[in-house]
N, C-alpha and C positions, 0 to 999 in steps of 0.2 A: 439569432443574435442574442447574446447574453447581456443583460443589464445588471451592472454592479452598483451598489450604493456607494456614495462618496467615502473615501478613506480619510480618517482623522489625520490632520496635519496638512492636507492639501487644501488649496483655496477652492472656493466654489467654482471659479472659472476653470481651473484645471480638472476638477471632478466632472464638470459639465461637458468635457471633451474639447476644451480649448487646446490650441497647439502648444501651450506652455507645458514643460516637462518638469517632473520633480527633480530636485538636486540629488547629487550622489549621496549626500548625508541623509536625505529623506528616504531614499531607496534603502540605504543601509539600516536606518532605524526601522523601516518596515520589515526587513528580513529578521531583525532581532525580535520584534513583536510577534511575528509569525512562528518563531522558534526555529528558523532555518539556520541561524548561527547563535552561538552562546555569547555571553557578555564579554568574555576574554577575546574572542574573535572580533566582536564589534569594536572594542577599544583598539585592538591592533590595526584594524582596517581604517578606523576613524583617524588615528594618528597618521597613517600613511597618506590618507586623503588630504589632511591638513598640511602635511609637509610638501605634498605635490603642488599645493596652491601657492606656496611662497617662492 
């Protein structure tokens, strides 16, 4: 079993293994921080997420 340190932006409860899940925006932000997507892709996807919420 691998133990990972808490990720910035998550609550202590979520990082401790609570059933709460990060939001789509938090996941997207994590992908940007890790370099999986660039800023242009981040903004495009964030806009799409926010449009879908309305």
